[in-house]
N, C-alpha and C positions, 0 to 999 in steps of 0.2 A: 504494501499500500503505500509505502514510504517514498517508494521508486516511481509509482504512477504518480503521487502526489508534486513530485519535483517536476517531473517531465511536463505535468499540465502547466506549473509555473512557468516553466521555460517555451511552452509554446504561446506563452501570451506575446512575443515576441516572434514573429516569422523567422527574422534573418537566422538562428541558431538551427531553426529545424530545417530549413533550406540547405545550409552547410554540412549539416551532418547527412540529408537525405541523398548531397552530392558523395559522400563515402559509401554510402551503402549501395548506389547505384555502382560505386566503381568495381566494389566489393562482386557484387552479383554478374557485371560483365566480365570479372578474371575467374568466377564459376561457370561459366559458360552461358551465361543468359538462360539458367533455366526458368522457365515459366512460372508465375506465383502460385498456379496450380498445383505445379510437381512440388515447389517450396512447399506447401501447405502439408503434403502429404508427406514429403519427407519428416516434417516437423508431428504433425498429426495432433497439434496441441492449438493452432492458431490458424484463423482464414485468409483464402488469397486475399480477399479483399483488406484486412487488416496491412499484410504484407505490403501491398501495392500503395497502400496510403503510407506509409512507412516510406519507401521510395519517391515516393510523389513529393514530400515535405510540406503535407498541407499542415502537418500539426507535430511538433516534437513527440517521437515513440516514447513508450516507456521502457523500461529493462525488460521487462518479459516480452514484449515484441520485438526488441532489439536482440535479446539472444536466440530466438525461434530463428529469426532472420538470419543471424552468423552461422547458428548449427544447420540450417538448411545449405548454407552456401561452405561448409566443411570448414570455417574458419576458428581461430582462435579465440575464445570467448572471454580469456584474461584479460587480451589485448583490447578486444572492444569494449569490454567493462572499463576500461580505462578513457578509452575515446569517447563514450556515451557520457562520462562523468566530466571529460575535461568539454565537452559540446556547449554543454549547460553553463559553464562559468561564463559570467560576466566581464568585458575587459574591464582594467584595474579603472576606478572612477578617480578624477584627480581630486587632490586634497582640498577641502571644504577652504574656501578664502583665497587659496591659491596663493602667489607671492604675495599679496597683500600684506601678511602677517609679519613681514620681512620686513616693510615699510620705516621708514623714520617717522617717529611722531613728535617732533619739536613743537614745541610753542607756534612758531610763526608758519609751519605748516599746516596746522589744525584748521584755522578758519576756511584758508583755501578748500580746503577737503571738503567742510559742510555746507560751503556756498554751491557744489558742484555736485554731492552725492544726492541723491534722490533717496528718499525714504523708503525702507525692505524689512520686513519682517529678519529679524535677527542681525541688522545693520547697526552701528551706534550712531547716533546724530552727533555730531561736534558742531561746536559753535565757536564764538570769540569768547564766551566764558570763560573767566580765569580758571574756573573751576572743571574744565572741560579737559584739561591736560590728566587732573584726578582722576576723573572718570577713564581716560584710556588706559590709565596705570591700574586701575582696579579691573577694567575687563582682561589685560595681559596677566592680571593674576588669578581673575576666575577660571581660567582656562589651565591654569597649573594642576590643580588637582586630577584631572582627568589623564595630566602625563605624569604626575608622581605615581599613580595608580596604577597606569600602564608599566613604569618601572618596577614597581612593587611584584606584580605579576612575574616579569622576566625573571627578578631576581629570585621568586620562589621555584620557577620552573626550572634554572639551572641548578639551584641546591636540590630540587628534587632528582635530578638525573644525575649528581655527582654522590645522591645518597642510596640508587637503585645503584650504582657499580660500584660502590663500597661493597652494599650486600652482596652484589655477587661475588665479590672476591674472596669475603672472608666469611668463614664459619659460623655455625651459631654460636659457640662459645666464645667467640674475639679473636681465636688463635691465629688469623689470617690463613688458613689453609685453603687453597682454591679449590672450590668446586665446580664440577660444570653444569655450565646457564641452562635451564630447562629450553627445550627447542618445540615447535609448535609441530604438529603432523600436519602435512599438505592434506590429507583427508577430512582434515578439521578446521581449517581456517579458509575464510574467507573466499570464495571464487575458487577453490582448489580446482586443478585438472587433471591431477591423479591421485592413485593410493598409494603409490611410489614413487620417491622423486626421480626423474629422469626416464618414465616409464612412458611409451607414448604408442598408440597406434595408429593407422589408417587404412578407413574403407578403401577397399581397390577395386571388385567387379560384383555383380552378379553374375555368377558363372551359371546357374540355371535359373529357370524360371524367373523371367525379368517381370515387374510391375506390370498387371493388368493382364498377365497369362487367364484364358480361357482355361478351367478343368472342369470334367464332371463330378455330378455328385458322387460321394462315396469313395471316389478313385482315390488312391496312393500315387505321389510323387516325391523326388527329392531335393530340397532347395539346398543349393549349395552358393556360399560367397566366400570373397578371398578377401583375407585382411592381411594387412602388412605391419609387422614390427617393426617402427622406424624409432624406436625409445634405445634407451642403453642398458635395458634388463632384460634378461632372458624369460621367458613364458615357460612356466613348468605348475602343473596340476590346476590349468584355466579350465573353465566352460563358459559357454554360450548359456545365459537362462532366461528362461520366457519372462517376461514383464507383465502379461496379463495372461489370465486363467479362460479357458470357453467354458460357460454357464451352460448346464445341462445338456452338452455336447452340441451347442448352437451353432459353434464356429469351428475352426479349424482344428485339429486334433494332431497333439506333437508331446514328446518330452518334455517334462518341464524344464530341463536343460539337457547340454549335450558337450561332449569332452572336445577341447582343444588342443591338439597337438603341440609337444614341446616345440618353440620356437625362438632361434637367437634372433640379437638384434640384427637388421638386415634382412629379414628373409620373411617370406610369405606362407601363409596357411592357409589351406582349404577346410571348412567347417561345413557340415553335411547334418542335415536334418530331416528326417522323415516325416513327411506329413499326411494324414487322412482329411480327403474333402468333407464339410459336413453333407448333411442328406437333405437339406433343402439350398434352392437357389439363394445366389446373392452375391454377396462382397465379403472376404474375409483377409481381415489386417492383423499379422501379429509379430509386434517387436521383441528385442532380445538385446541383452548386455552383457559383456564380460565380467564374471564375477570369480572369487577363489571359492574356496572348497567350505566355508561358512558363509558363501552367500551373500560377501561385501562385494561391492561395485567397483572397477579399475578405476573407471573414467566415470564419475557420477555427474558431470557438468555436461558431458558431450550427450548427442542424440544418439538413439541405440540402430540398430541395422535393423530392417525387416524386409518380409514380403506382403506381397498385398495381390490376392488371386481374385477374379472373377466366376463365381462357381455357377454351372448351367445346367440343364436336366438332362 
C-alpha cells in the first residue's frame, strides 16, 4: 500500500511518469517487444491493460505493476526497484531565500530595501525606523534554533555510529575481543534476489509444448523446459515445485514436484514434467518455482516457469 501511495503522489506530476515510461519502453524493446497480452500471460498477476498504461506514461505505475513488467521482460528486479524509487525523487529544491540570507544588512542599506521590496508572507518589512536594524538582527537570531537543532542531530548520529562500531569490536565483558559482525541473509533482506549469494538462473526455452498448444481431454504429455545455471553456485538436490494445486481434479494433473539434475555454473539442464490433461475442455495454466528439499524457494522474487495449454474435446 505504501508503494501504491508513493506512486499516486508522484503521478500528480506527469513528467516523472513520462520519463519512467521511456525506460520501461526501452526495456520492453530490449526484450524483443513482446505483446502486452503475452507479458500479462507471463506474469499471471496483472492485466495487459495495466502494463500498457505503465508504458504509455499516463500515470506513474505502482511498484507491483513495475515489478510484473520487469519480470515479464526477464530483467533484474533489484536494479529496477532502485530505478523506480529514483524516478520519483523530486529535483533538489533551491534553499528558501536563496542568497538573500548572505546579503549585508547595514543601516544605510535597510531603508533602500524597504522602499523597493513588496509585502509578502514571510518577508520582513524594513523601513528607516532606527529599530529596523534590531528587527533584522532578531530575524537572523530566530533562524539559529533550527540550525542548532540540525547540528545536535548530526552530532548524535555520529556518536551513535561510533558507538555501534565500538560495540561491534568489543566483547560483552569489555575485553576488546573481536566478535564477528552479524550478516543479513539474502533470503530475508529487502528485495533479495536469491536464497544463496551468487546463485542465479535463466530461462532458456520451452523445449516441448509451447504456450497455447492444443491437447485432447485426458491425454498425457511431457512438458520440458531448459534452464541455465548462470550463477557461481553448483545446483544439487533441487526441484521444480508446483505453485498451485488442481481443485478436485479440474485442472491439469502433475506431480507436486520434479527433480532437477545436478548442474554446475555455466551449464544447462532439461527439466521434464509428466502432465495429464483434465477431463473437461478449457485452458490449463500451471506455474513452477525452483526449491530445495525443504521447499524453500531459491529465487523468491523472480517469476515462475509455467506451461499453458488449451484442452479440447
